[in-house]
N, C-alpha and C positions, 0 to 999 in steps of 0.2 A: 507495768504491772497488770493493767486491765487486759492487754493482749495475751499475757501469760495465762491468766485465768480462763480466757476464752478458748485458747488452744488446749488447755488441760481439760476443760469441759467437753470439747469436741472429741479428743482422744478417748475420754472415758465413755462417751456415747458409743463410739465405734467398737470399743473393747467389749461392750455388753451385747453387741450384735453378732450373730453367727451366720456367715455367708456360705452356703453350700450349693454346688451346682445341682440343678434338678434333672434327674435322668428321665429322658422321654420314654414313652411306652414302647416305642420300637427298639430302644436300646436295652431294655430290661431283659435279663436272661431267666427270670423266674416265671414268666408268663409265655403263653403260646404265641406264635406268629404264623398264621395260616396263609399269608399272602407272599411270604418269602419263597424262594426256590432253592432247595426243597423246603417245605414247611418246617418250622422249628417247634418242637414240643419239649417242655421241661420234663424232668424225670417224674414229676408229680402227676402228670397226665395219664389217663387210663385209655388203653386201646379198646374201643367199644364196637368194633366192626362186627364181631361174631354175634353179640346179643342184639344189635340193631337188625341184622339180617334175619335172626330168629323171630323177632317181634314182627317184622314186616311180613314174614311168611304166615305167622298166626293171624295177622290182620286180613290176609287174603282169604283165609278159611271163613272168616266172618263177614267178608265183603264190606269192610269199613275203610273209609278214606283217611281217617286220622284216629289216633289213640292218645288219650290224655292220661298222664301219670303224675298225680300230686305226691308231695312228700309227707304222706300220712299213713297211719295204720287203720285197722277196722274199729278203733276206738277214738280216733282223732287225737291221739296222745302227742304232747309236745315233744317228748323224746321217744324214739321208737327202737325196738329190738332189731338186731341184725337181720333176722328173718323177714322183717317188714321193710327193710331199706331198699325198696324197689327202685326208687329214683336214683340212688347211688349205684345200684347194680347196673342200671341201664346207661347212666351218663358218666359215672366216675366222680361226680360232684358230691361232696360230703356235707355241704351246708344244710342247716335245718329248715330252710325255707326255699321253696322253688317248685316249679311245675314244668314238666316236659311234655312236648307234643311231637308225635312222630307220624309222618305220612309215608307214602311209598318211596319217596325220593328225598325227603328232608327230615331233619331232626333239630329241634330248637329247645333251649332251656330258658325259662323266664325266672329271674330272681331280682331281689331288691339290692339297694346300694351297699348294704352290709357285706354282700358276698360277691360283688363284681370282680374284684381282684382274685379272690379265691377261685371263682369259676374259671377265670382265664388261666389259672395255674393247673386246674384239674381236668378240664375238658380237652378232648382231642379234636381234630379238625373235622370229624363227622358232625359236630354240633355247632350251631349258631347260638350266640348269646344275645338275648333281648333284655334290655335294662328297664323295661316297664312291666312289672309283674301282675298287673291287675287283670281281672277277668275280661274287661272291655278290650284291653290290649291283646290278650290271647285270642279272643274271638275275632278281632280285626286281622290278626295274622292268619288264622284259619280261613277267614273269608278270602284273603288274597291268595291263599295257597291251595285250598280244596274247592273243587267245582261245586256249583249248586246241586242240591239233591242227594249229595253223598251222606253217608252215615258217619257220625262222629262217635266212636265207642269209648266207654269208660267203665270201670268197676264201681258200682254205686256204693259199695261198702267202704270206699276210700274218699268219699265226699260227704261233707256236712249237707244238711237239707238246704240251707240258704245258698251255699256255693253251687249246688246242683241246679237249683231253680234259677240262679243268676246265669249260669252257662246256658241252660235250656232255653230261657226266654230270649236271650240275645242271639243265640244260634238260630232259633226258630224264625226270628225277624229277617235273617239273611238266607233263609231257606236251606239251612243245614240241620240235620236231625240228630240230637244227642240221644243215644240209646244205651240202656243198661246191658252190660255183658258181665254176668256174675262170675264167670270163670276168668280169673285174673290172667291176662295174657302174659304179663311179666313173669308170673309164677310158672307158666307153661315153659317159657324159655329157660328160666332158672333151673327147673327140674330138680334132680336129686342133689344138686350142689347147694340148694337153698338150706340155710341153717335149720336144724330141727327145733321143735317146740321145747320149752323148758320142762324140767322134771323135778326140781327141788320142792320140798314140802312147803306148804303155806303155814304161817305161824301166827300166834295170838300175841297181841301187845301185852306187856306186863301191867298188872293192876294199877301200879303207882303212876302210870302215864295215861290212864284212861279216865276221862272226866265223866263220861256217861256210858252206861252199858249199851250193848247193841239192842237189847229189848226196849230200853227207854227211847233210843233213837228211832226205832221202828214205830213205837207208839206216837211219838211226836210227828213223824212224817204222815202217819195215818190221820192224825188230826188235821194236818194241812190238806190232805186229800179230800176229806169230808167238806172242808170249807170251800174247796174248789169244785166239788161235784165230781171228783174222779173216783173210779173204782179200782184203778191200778196206776202204778208208776213204773215206767221202764227206764232202768239205769244202764247207760252205755259207757260212760266215762269210767276208766279203771279206778280213779281215786274216789269216785262215789261209792262203789261197792266196798273198797278197802276201808273207807271212813265209816260207813254204815255198820259194818260188822267188827270193827276194831281188829282187822286182819291185815297181814302184810305178806309180800312175796318178793321175788327178785327177777321177775320176767323182763323188766324194762331197765335198761342201763340208767343208773343214778336215781331211779324212782322205785320205791318199795311196793310195787303193784304185782298183781297176777291177772292173767287173762280171765275175764269174767263178764257176765251180765247179771242183772237182777230184775226180776219181775215181781214187784211187791203189790199185792192186792189187799183189800180190806180184811180178808180172812185167810190168806196164804202167803208164803214167801218161797219163791223159786230162785235158787242161786245156780247159775250155769258156769261150770268150770271143769277142769280136768280132775275127776274124782279120785284118780290114782294118787293125787298129791295131797289128799286130805288124811291126816293122821287120825288115830283114835281120839287124841286129845281135842283136836279141832271138831271132829264129828260129835263128840259129847258136848263140847262148848256151844255148838250151834243147835244142840238138842235135836239132831237130825232124824231121830227115830220117832219124833212126835209130829203128827200131821196137824195138830191143832196149834201148838205153841212153838214148834221148831221150824227149821229151814229145810226145805226139800231140795236136796242136791241133785242136779241134772247135768248131763254132758254139755260141754261148751257149745258144740255144734248144733244143739237142738233148739236154740233160742228162737230162731225165725219160725220154725214150725209151731212151737208153743205159743208164740204171739198170735199166729194165724188161728190156732185152735181156740185161744181165749176170746178173740174178737168175734167168734161165731156165736157167742152167748148173747142173750138179749140184755139190753140196758147196761152195757159196759162202756166206760169212758177211760181211755188210756192217756195218761199225762206224760209228756216227754219234754225234755229240754232240747231245743233245736240246735243249740251250739255244739252239742256232743253226740247227738244221735245221727247215725249215718243215713244217707238216702236209701241204702239197702234195706234197713228195717222200717223206715218211715213209709216206704211205698207199699208195704203189705197191710197198713192200717188205713181203712177208709176214713175220710174226713169227718163223717158223721159220728165216728167213735173215737175221735182224737181231741185232746186238749193240748195246745201248744203254748209254751213259753220259751223265752230265750234260754232259761236255765231251769233245771229240775228243782223241786223243793229240797232235795239232798244237797245240791250244789250251793243253794242259798244258805241253808243251815250250816254247812261246813265253813262258809266264809266268815262267820262270826264265832270267834273262839270263846269257849267258856272259861271260868276262872282257873280251873286246873290247867287247861291248855295254855292260857296266858302265863301262868306261873312257870310251867316247865319250859316254855319257849324262852322266857327270860333267862332261866338257869342254863340252858344249853348254849346260849350266846355268850355267857361268861366263860365257859370252858372253851368255846370256839375261839374267843379272843386270846386265851392263853396260847393256843396253837399258833395263831397268826403272829402274836408278839414274839414267840420263839423263832418263827420263820424270818421276821424282819430283822431281828438281831443277828441271826445266822447269816443273812444276806450282807448285812453291814460288815461283818467280819470276813466273809469269803469272796465277795465280788471283787474287791481290790486284788485278790490273788489270781483272778482270771480263771477260776475253777468251776464256775457255775454257768450253765446255759439254761435256756428256757425250759427244756424238758426235765433236766435234773432238778431245777427249782420247783417245777410243778409236782414232780414225784416226791420231793422232800416235804412240801407242805401237806400233801396227802398222808405221808408217814406220820407227821406230827399230829394230825387230827386223829389218826387211827389209834393213838395212844390215850386219847381222852375217853372218859367214862361214857358208856352207851353208844360209842361210835359204830356206825354202820356203813362207813365209806363216804366218798365224796358225793355231793348233790348234783354235780354236773362236771363236765370235762373242764379242768382248770384252764383259764385263759392266762397264760404266762407270756407276756409280750414285751420285748425290749426294742427301743428305738423305733425304726420305721414300721416294724410289725405291729406295734401298739396303735398305729393309725388305722388298723383294721379292727373295727369295734368288736367283732366276734371271732378274732383270730384264735386258732388252736395250734400249738407248736407241733411240728413233726421233724423227722430226721433230715429232711431236705431243706426246710426253711428256718430251722432253729438258729438262734443267735446266741453268742456268748454275752452274758450280762457285763456291762462296762460302767465304770464310775462316772463317765462323761455322757451317759445316755439316760433318758427317763425309762422307767420300768413300770409296767402295769400288771398287777396281779388281781384277777377276779376269780374267786374260789368260794367254795362252800362245803358244808358237811351235812350228812344225814346222821341223826342221832335218834335213839328210841324216843327221846322226849322233844324232838323238834328238828327243823330244817334251817340251815343258815346260808347266807349269801352275802358276801362283802367284797368290795373292791377298794384297793388302795394303790395310789400311784406315787412312786418315790424317785429320788435322785440322790446320788452319793457324792457328786462333784459340785461344780459351779453351774447352775442352770442359767440360761440366758434371761434377760429382762422379760422378753416375750413369754417364755415358758413359765416364769414365776407369775406373771400377770394372768395368763390363761388358767393356770392351776388355781390361783387365788379366786378368780371369778367363778370357776366351777365350784369351789368350796363355798363361796358366798351364796351361790344359787342353792346348794344343798342346805345350807343353814337357813336361808330365807323360807324355803318350803317347810323345813323341819320345825320351825318355830311359829308357823302359821296357826292362827285360831280361826275356825270356820263354823258355820251353822251345820248341825247334823243333817245329813242327806245331801250335802254338797257333792257335785260330780267331780271326780278327780281330774277330768278333762278341763274343768273350769278353773282349776288352781295350778296346773302343772306349768303354766307360763311363768309363774313366779320363780321357778328354778332356772328359767332361761333369761330372765330380765337382765341380770348383770352381764351376761354374755352378749345379748342383743345390743346393750348400750355401746359396745365397741365393735359391733359387726361380726360377732362369732356366734356359733350355734352348734347343735348336734343333731344327727339324723335318726336317732332311735327314741323309743319311749322313755318316759321319765321314771317309770317304776311299775312293779308287778306284784301281785299277791304272793304270799309265802304260806306253804302248808305246814301242818303239824306232823312231821315225819311222813310227808307226802310230796306234792309237787314243789319244785323250786320256783316254777312259774304257775301259780295257782289262780285260775280264773274263778270268779269274775271280778276280783278286786284289782285295782290299779288306776292308772291315770289316762287311759285311752278312752276314746269316745264310746266304745261298746262295753266299758266296765260299769258295774253298778255303783250307786252313790255310796259315799263313805259313811260307815256306821261304827259306833263304839264296839271294840273287840276285834276289829279287822287288823291284819298285819299286811304291810306292803313295803316294798323297797322304795328308796328315793335315790336316783342315780344319774345326775346330770354329767355331761362330759364335754370334751372337745377333742377333735382328731385332725391333726395337721398332716395332710397327705404326704406320704413318703418320708416323714421325719419323726413324728412322735404322736402319742395319744394319751389322753387324760380321762379318767373316770373316777368319781368318788361315790361309792354306794354304801348306804346304810339301810338296815331293816328298822322299821318303826311300827309302833302299835298305836292304834287310834284310841284315845282316852278322853275323859271329860276334861273340859277347860273351865277355869274360874274366870268369869268376866265381871267387870265393874257394873255394867247395866244389863238388864235382861227383862225389859218391860213386856215383851211378847211371850215370855216363858218358853221361848225357843231354846232348846239345849244347844250348847256350843261344844266343839271338840277341838282337840289338838293332837299332835303326834308326839309320842315318847320314843326317843331313839334307844334301841336295845342292842345295836352293834356297838362294840366297846373297844375299838382299836385306835390309837392316835393317828392323826394325819401327819404328813411329812413336813417337819418344821422348815427344812431347807427350801421348800417351795412356797411357803406362805409369806406374803407381803402384807402385813397388817396396816401399812400406810394407806392402802386403798380400800380398806374395810371400814364399815360403819361401826360406831361404838357398840350398838346392840349386838352386832355380829361377833365382835371380839368377846363381849360379855358372855354370849351363848357358848362360844368356843371354850372359854375358861370354865364355865359350869359343866360342860360336857367332859372336860378333862378331869375335873374333880370327881365326877361320877365314875370315870374309868378307875381312878385311884381307889375310890371307896369300894367298888364292886370287884374289880379284877385283881387289885392289889392283894387282898386276903387269899384269893385262889392261887395266885402265883406263890405266895408264901406257904400255903398248905401243900403245894406240890414241890416245895423246896427248890424253886427256881429263883435263886437269889440274884443271879446276874440279870435275868430277864426282868425281875422286879425293879432293880436299880435302873435298868434301861427305860422301862416304862415310866418311872418317876421322873427321869430326866426329860423324856419326850412330852410329858404332860405338865411341865412347869407352866404357870400362868403367863399369858401375854399381857403386856401393858398397853393400854390404849394410847395411840398416837406417839408411842415411844420408839417405834421402829422407823427409821428413815433410810432411804436409799443413799448410796454414795453421791448420786447426782444431787439429791436434795441438800446434802451437807455442803457440797461445793457451791450450790446456788446461794445458800445462806452465807457462806464465806464471801462470795462475790458482793452480795448486798452490804454485808458488814464492812468489807474493805472499801467499797465505793463510798459509803457514808463517811468513813474515816478520811479518805482522800479529799472529799468535799469539805 
């Protein structure tokens, strides 16, 4: 009898394991192979011979030995318009983070671990891939490749101040000279094929989603200027101007911005933009005919000259945020007339949402949850039929969001990733790489919506079949990390960097980890990645009224990926003791979509984690349930109620645990 139980236990252990052959890099057909004869390129790679030759010819005219191309625009925006995708035009690489360096006989792309496989799929053999993307690594490569004394050229309007200074100082040490070339050489090569600038009208936010008028915002910023001793603030980040004036546009994919700069002084306001896009309503709204109380509208291209003219005045001090002001504008302002901070006062004010912004952001997340619940139910019904692939799934979730009140489209390109594609943390499906969703594979959906009353970002990972023991444990540990950080109480002013390890702890306990950040700020119908809030070292300390995501994950190369992401609001925390009168804060989760029950193993969770999960599920029922009923989504409401049934502490046992208990019981009986 004892041997029978031992064999049963062994067979069960093996049945829970999944053995798959690992395909070597050289065998994979979705990435390039430049050492084979002839070289192999997947159909996702781009032929870059013509544009490289054109760039090298332009470099000859300027007598430069190397040209640096970052993945930015003139406002250092996280997402960029097609007309600013210079790195993609030159390399074929479509990832959001990377830097290219071109010499007269070499071309190299530097990017981080999120995009290594993607780069191997998209680059042709004109390009080398370097997997260390930091400035020091780029400078080291230039030092090996470009002789001493040669000029290294770059467009200063595509670099932040700090990045430029880092390149300049390191190159100077090795006797290479970084030089500003304001005529962008990529644009010269691109020529008339470069996409044109946008022409759609700028629009005003509705009154019911505005917490503070633009006049009150300007008055507040001017108070901050006087405290700082500044006579002017120069705003370069597109979301700064959009937030300040409660205006929006559609110039940038997934972000409701318009190309603009603002020069705000103590007695005037200059807004630089394409004036042909300003309707009579916006003109009147800005009181643009009044020089004393209104906004002076000026052409977008005049900003540099206007700044130069302003600093000619006596006793002026221009305040800039170095994180979003480009070197191109910074270098025209002498240090004696400059006040530098990492972030402008507008960026700091925008980070803390007022009561109206908090209220409407909560409301938009309820409607967003309805769309995602509709999607998860639809997947559950259709994936077994074999009719859903990554692209059709992403398209359908966008359609569902578009039907919700105040919808203004997705907030980023949906990450819809099945099986091994989900192991790429920032994978985006295309016709060449798309996979059909299967019941026996994990599926990761990271998506969000833009609404007039807020911005959403949520990730759920699901499985419709029987996950392996390892998949369940990995998923549950990611969920435990999300819960641990979400329920944390901390002193006001704590750095996100100092608390993000809490989301990693349960993964570290078993030797797992993830390579991306743990969370980022969220805008109010603005950026999906809104700086400076978040959990990275260069984020500001947490304060009441900030919104951030919490998104731990785990990615098993070439097999599956897991991420669980929720948006949270920083609120006051009730604490038992507070002798120092230090205020304490906590996170309130405002994403409201159930986690995948099939992947949760409560037997490895702590009691307080299961209690938190049950409280969260009650919140979903209380807030999303009525909205589902209001929208007459009866089937979706029933599905949500089933998915949010409470878990019982220590009531869930694995099959192995049951058999072990039987073994012990039978052994005692035999004895």
